[in-house]
N, C-alpha and C positions, 0 to 999 in steps of 0.2 A: 503493501499499500504506500504510494507516494502521498508525502502531507506533512503538516506539523506535529502529529500526533504519536504520543508514547504512553506506554504503561506507568500508572503511579500505585505505589502502594507495596504491594507484594512485590521482594525482589527476587523468589525463589524461579528457578526450571527444572526442568523432566519432570513435568508434569505428566500420567497417564492421560489426562483430558482436561478442554475448558468447556464452561459453560457462560454463555458469551451474551452478557441483556443490554439491549439499548433502553436508556430512559430519558423521555422527552416530560419534563415538568412530572414527574412521577415519585417526589421527594417524599408523599406519605404512603403512599402501595407496595413501594421499593421494600420498605421494611419486612411488612409481610413476606412479601416473595423472598427474601435473603433467609427469613426466621423458618422458612417454608423446606430450604433446602438444608438449614443447620440440622434439622429435624435428621437428616440421612446419618446411616452410620459414621461413625469418627473414622475408622480405617478406610473407607472410600473415600469420604468427602476431603480426606487429607491428599488425596491424589488427585484431586480436580481443583485448576485455578478457577475461579470465580471473578469473572469482570467483566463491568458494569461501563458501559459506553456513554459518558450522560454528553447529551446532543442540544443542538439548536440551530437555526439558521440564522444571518443577520437580521433576516426580516419577520422572525419568530415574534409572539404577542410579550410586550413588558413581563406580565404577569409569568408566561412559562420560562422567561431569562430569570425571573429573581426565584424561581421555582428549583432552577438545574443548579445555582448558585447555593441554594440551600440543601439541595443532595449533595454536592461538594464538598462543603461543608461540613456533612452528615460524615460521608465516607472518611475525609482525612482527620476527622477526629478519634477516629479508633474505637469506635462504640464496642465494650465487652461483652456486650449480645451476641455481635458478630465476630467473636475471636474464632469461632469454630471454623471460620474459612481460611482459605487460602485465599483473602481479598484482593483486590487491585481493582484500577477503574481506568476509564479512560478521558480527559477533558476536552471534548468538544464544542464547548460553551464559553470557554470564558477568550475576551478579545484578542483578536488573533488565532483562533483555535477554532472558531465555530466554521460550522458544516458550510459547503459553498451555495448559494441561491437556488443555481439550477443544478438538480439532481441529489440535494442535499436531504436525503428523506428516510425513511428505515431501511431501505435496503444499502445505503453506503455505511449507516450506523454498525449494522448488522457486521458489513466490510471489513471497517476498520478495527473491528475487534476481533473475529476470526483471522485475520491476516497477522495482528499486531501478536495475539495469542500463539499462532504458529511456532514463536521462536521460544515460547517458553516449556514446550512440549518435548517429550524423548523423543529419541531418534525413531525416523522412518523407515524401520526396516522390515516392513512385511507384516501378514496380516497376525501373526501373533506378537507384533508391536509394535501396532496399528494406533496413535492416539486419537481419541475422540472430539470434535468438534460439536457442541451442543448449542442449539440455539433458543431462548427463553425470551420471556418479555416480562417486565418490569412490573405489571399488573397482574401476575399469574403465581397459580401455588400449585406446588409440586408435593408429593406424598414421600413419607420416610423409605419408599420401597423403588424411588427415583432415580438414582444413582446405581443403586444394583444391579438395578435391571436393564439400565442402559451398558453396563459392562457386562452382565449375563448374555444378554440379546448379540454383542458385536463379538464376544469367542464361540459363538456357535453359528454366526451367520457368515455366507461368503460376500455377501450383497455390500456393497459399500455405504449405504444409506437406511435409515429408518424415518419410519414417523411414529408417533408416538399417540397411544390411545388419549382419547382427550373430551373433557366432560365441562361445560361453561358451568361458572359459578351462579348462585341465583342473584336477579336483578335486583334493584333497592327496593322496589316496589311491585305491586302485584300486576300493574301494566306490562312494566318494563321486562319480569320474569317470565311473561304470555310471550312478550318478544320476543325474546335472545333463546325461548323454547322452539317458537316457528323457525327462527331462523337456523337454528341446530340442526332443526328436521328438512331442512330446506336442502342443508349441505350432506346430510346424511342419506336424502332421497337419493340425492345426484351421486354421489359414491354408489351407492345402490344399483342404481339404474346402469352404470357401467361396469358394474361386477356383473350381472344380471347378462349386460350384452357382449363379456368377454373383455372387455380394452383391457393393457395390461397399465393403463393409467386409474385404475379405481384404487384411487389410495387418496386421504385429505390432504389437504393443503393449507397448514396452520403453521404459522412462524414463529409459535411460542411452544410448538409440539414434533419438532424435528433437529436430526442428528447425523454425524457424516462420521466416516474415517478421515484421517488427514490429508491421504494421500488422495481419497477420491476427492476431496475440495480444491487439491490443488493440481490434479488432472484437468479440472472444468475450469479453470481460470480463476477461480474464488465465487464470491458471491456478486451480483448482480447488483448494481447501485439504483432499483430502482424504486419511485417513492410508495408505490404500491404492488401486491401481486408479486412482489420479490420473493415470497416463499414457495408460488405456483412454478414461476420458471425457474427456482433454485431446484427442486424437486424435480421436472422437467428434464434438466439438466444431466442428475443423479441417475435417474430412471434409464436414460440411454446410455450411459457410461459405465457407471457402475451397481445399479440396480437398486432399486428401494423397496424395502420390505415393511409390514410392521410389526413392531415389536409388543409383547404381552409383560403381564404383570406389574403395571403402574398406570397412573391416570395423571395427566396433567390438568388444571383448571384455569381456562382461561378467564378472563373479564368479560362480563358482559356490557359494558359502560358504552354510553354514546358517544361518537366520536365524528368530529369533521374533518382530521387532520389529512385523509387520504381520500382519495376519491369512488373507491370504494372498498368492500372487506367489509368486515362484521361490525366495527364500531358506524361505517358510512350507513351500511343498513337497517343498523339500528335504530339510528337518528331518523333515519327517512320513517320508519315505521312509528316512530312517537310521534311526527307530526302529520304524516296524511292517514295512518292505520293501518294494520297488518294486512290488508290486501294490497298493499306496496308489494308484500315478498308471494310471486305466485310460484307455483311450482312450474317444472317440465312436463311434458304430458309422456306417459308412458309410450305412447306410439313413437316418441324421437328415437327412445335406446332400443326397441323393436327396429326400426330401420337400422341404428348403429351395428346391431347384432348381428342382422340379413349381411349387413357390407362385409362386417370384420370376418364373417363364416364363409361369405363368398371366396375373399382374397383368399384365405386360409387352407381353403378346399381345391382350390383352382391353379395355383402358382406357377403353371404352363400355359394357362392362357393368356393372351396378347392383350392390351390395352384395349383396343376397339371392344373385343369381346366383354371384359368386363366391363366397361362404361355399358355397354347395351345392356348388361345384363342387371347393373344398377339402375338405371333408369325403369327397367321392369320393378325394382324395388320399390322405389319411391323419384317420381319425376324429377322432385324438389332435393334427394340426393345424388341425380343426375348433373343438377344445373352446378352444384355446390362442387361435384368433380370438374366439371369443365372450368370452373372458375379459379379454380386450384392447380389444372394444369394437370389433371392425372396421367391424359394417354401418354404425353410426353414424360412425364417422370416415369412411369411403371416402365415404359421400355428401358430407360436407363439403370434403373435399379435392376432388372434381368439383367443388362449385358455386364453389369458389375458383380451380380452375386447368381451366378448358374446352380449354384445349391439350393434345393426350398427352405431348410431353416435358415441359412444365412437371407434369402430375399427376404421373407417374412420379418425377421431383424431387421431389417433395412426399411423394408416397408411402415413398422410401427417406429422407427426411428423420423420417418419423415410423417405420417399420421401419426403425429405426436398429441398430448393431452390439449395443445392449443388447438390444434386443427378438430378432436375429437370435441370438442367446447363450441367450436365456431359452428361446426355442423347440426351440434344441438339447437344453437340459437338459430342457425338459420331456418331448422325445420320449426322452432316455436314462432317465428315472424312468416312463417309461412301455412301449411297445414296442419298445422298441430298446435296451435295457441297454448301457452302456457295457462293453467288451469289453479283450483284449490288444491290444499293436501289432501283432500278424503279422495277426488278423483284420484290423483296422481297417484296416493300409496296403497291403496285399493287393491290396483292392477297389480302394482308392483310386489306388494307380498303374495297374492295370489303366484303371480309368474315364478317368484322365489320359493315356492314352498315353504313359506312362513306361518305360523299362526294367524287368524283372521283376529285383527284387534281395531277399536275405533276410538276416535277421539286424539288429540296432538300428544298430550303424554303419555299415553300409552304406546303410541307409534314408537314416539320417540324413545321410549325407556327399552322396547323390543328392538331399535337399532342400535342402541349402544349396547345391548348385550349381545348383539351380532357382530358390531363393528369393534368396540372395545374388547372383545372376549373375557368378557366378567359378567358375573351374575347381578350384582347389583352395587351401583356407584352412589355414592354420597356426591351433593354438591359444593360440598364445604373444604375440600381439598384432602377428603378423608373416603377411604375406601369402605364400603360396608360389607360384613360376610354373606353369602346366601343364606338365604332362610333355609 
């Protein structure tokens, strides 16, 4: 990372991993996040650098700047309650150290921390000693089994990256709680649809719930600097180059709060629903995923077919699908992929490298803008549950509970940062 930033606080090195936490005007919530981390086993905690990136741009509100200076004072004061951490921080908020106005969003804040953390990690000498880079947020709570679950997963997995099960905290009011429940259900419904369609990109992209090996991070050239959606693009790159799996054994608990800092994502969606009503968040029609599944199955089952044949059959699945493929020059791309990948398995991998999570999402949006408009959660999820062979349930809360069990790999999950045992 080129810039004026450096690590302050802990001077040690040789860590087995680093937890990087961007903080923008989060002096209040950061303490709870660090306290939840401190509840992890001391022997595991000692092997992780905890790096807070206090950041803002020169055009940030004065209140945000003042809050960040308070955070820097808190970190430098050496609070004894945080003494269990190998705690360090990056000042990207003081005069002369602020992030640039252009491109100075959460993606850059994560990148500053992740890049700087590399110099404090143990040697990168293969899977048996490949340090971990973990992304967390300053308003997110973790469980006492958080770090052990990360270590255990990467010892057993050949993939270079992982997404972590999540469950949003309760909202501060009954209305906000209903809204975050609906939004989380929307996220989970989308991933359920991708999974049923057979997409290799059927995983959640939550910035506070992802981790990777240091070698995988270096291979993709590091974190992107996007102001929003940095988690989505980061995981797309890792999926193509190192593989992404979901780990089990813990759950992270992101904040449900509203926010206007980014143009899309949880905070902005919550803000929009608070302002305009819950129907601002409509769900994708199940037919979109049926079309996607038929398309992915067509390509997988006919690797020897030429582009014209596949395009013709795609049009029979859905004229809107055919139109989308034409917009993306599928015929030319497919012939190029065939020339460069004569073995069917390699061709299919190359196809999914091209038809990635972003193109998948854009196809769903294209279908939603055409023959299959978005709908309410009842219409969307009843069919997806039936398609997936899930027990029928009704109501947003019950459906969310069912999808949490399915996708988090847990029976019952509390929303206060504590996992509840199965009854």
